[in-house]
C-alpha positions in Angstrom: 7.9 -31.4 -48.2 8.6 -27.6 -47.3 11.3 -25.1 -48.7 13.2 -22.9 -46.4 13.9 -19.4 -48.1 16.6 -17.3 -46.5 17.0 -13.7 -47.0 20.3 -12.8 -48.8 23.3 -12.4 -46.6 24.6 -8.8 -46.4 27.6 -8.7 -44.4 29.7 -6.0 -45.8 27.9 -4.9 -48.8 29.0 -1.8 -50.3 27.2 0.7 -52.6 28.8 3.8 -54.2 27.5 7.1 -55.8 29.9 9.8 -57.0 32.7 10.1 -54.5 30.8 8.3 -51.7 30.8 4.8 -50.6 28.3 3.4 -47.9 29.5 0.0 -46.4 26.4 -1.9 -44.8 27.0 -4.3 -41.9 24.3 -6.8 -41.0 22.6 -9.9 -42.3 19.5 -10.4 -44.4 17.5 -7.1 -44.4 18.7 -6.2 -40.9 21.2 -3.3 -40.7 23.4 -3.0 -37.7 25.5 -0.1 -38.8 26.8 1.7 -42.0 30.0 3.4 -42.4 30.0 6.3 -45.0 33.2 7.6 -46.5 34.8 9.5 -49.3 36.3 7.7 -52.3 38.9 8.9 -53.0 39.9 10.9 -50.1 38.0 14.3 -50.2 39.8 17.6 -50.4 40.6 19.3 -47.3 40.8 19.9 -44.5 37.1 21.1 -44.8 34.0 20.7 -43.0 31.8 17.9 -44.2 28.2 16.7 -43.2 27.6 12.9 -43.2 24.0 12.0 -43.9 22.2 8.7 -43.5 18.6 8.6 -44.5 16.2 5.7 -45.3 12.5 5.9 -46.6 11.1 4.5 -43.2 13.7 5.8 -40.6 14.6 9.2 -39.3 17.6 11.0 -41.2 20.9 10.9 -39.1 23.6 13.5 -39.5 27.2 14.1 -38.4 29.6 16.9 -39.2 33.2 16.9 -38.9 36.5 18.5 -40.4 38.4 16.0 -42.5 40.0 15.6 -45.9 43.4 16.0 -47.3 44.9 13.0 -45.4 47.9 11.3 -47.0 46.5 7.9 -45.6 43.1 8.5 -47.5 40.8 7.5 -44.7 40.2 10.7 -42.7 36.8 11.3 -44.1 34.6 8.3 -42.6 31.8 8.1 -40.1 29.8 5.3 -38.5 26.2 5.5 -37.9 24.5 2.8 -35.7 21.2 1.8 -37.5 19.8 -1.3 -35.9 16.7 -1.5 -38.4 15.2 -4.2 -40.4 13.9 -3.0 -43.7 11.0 -4.9 -45.8 12.1 -6.3 -49.1 10.3 -5.3 -52.4 8.2 -2.5 -51.1 10.2 0.4 -52.3 12.3 1.2 -49.3 15.8 2.7 -50.0 18.6 3.8 -47.8 21.1 6.3 -48.6 24.5 7.6 -47.5 25.6 11.1 -48.6 28.5 13.5 -47.8 28.1 17.3 -48.3 30.9 19.9 -48.1 29.5 22.4 -45.7 31.1 25.8 -46.8 29.6 25.6 -50.4 26.8 23.0 -49.9 28.4 20.8 -52.5 27.4 17.1 -52.5 30.1 14.7 -53.0 27.7 11.9 -54.0 24.9 9.7 -52.8 25.2 6.0 -52.4 21.9 4.1 -52.0 20.7 0.5 -51.6 17.3 -0.6 -52.5 15.8 -3.1 -50.3 
């Protein structure tokens, strides 16, 4: 008799840090994309840099002017990742938002694999 061990499902997992939330889309340990956004809506309008980094992947960045929206969803960016991370070996992926004019970090949201 053999047992089947499945990786944990991870469709729409969210992690937060400071005023940043990173929503992870994928399954098991595979990440298709992430959405990084400010929670609550960031002050602005101002120029913000969105950063995705992982222990085993190159860092991705995107800069845009956003913030101050009455709807609360203007500061958001999607990154296509398409990576599978090994479990239990210290890999961590993080989403961060920095305000460009004063280099202030709005927060860092991380997921340990």
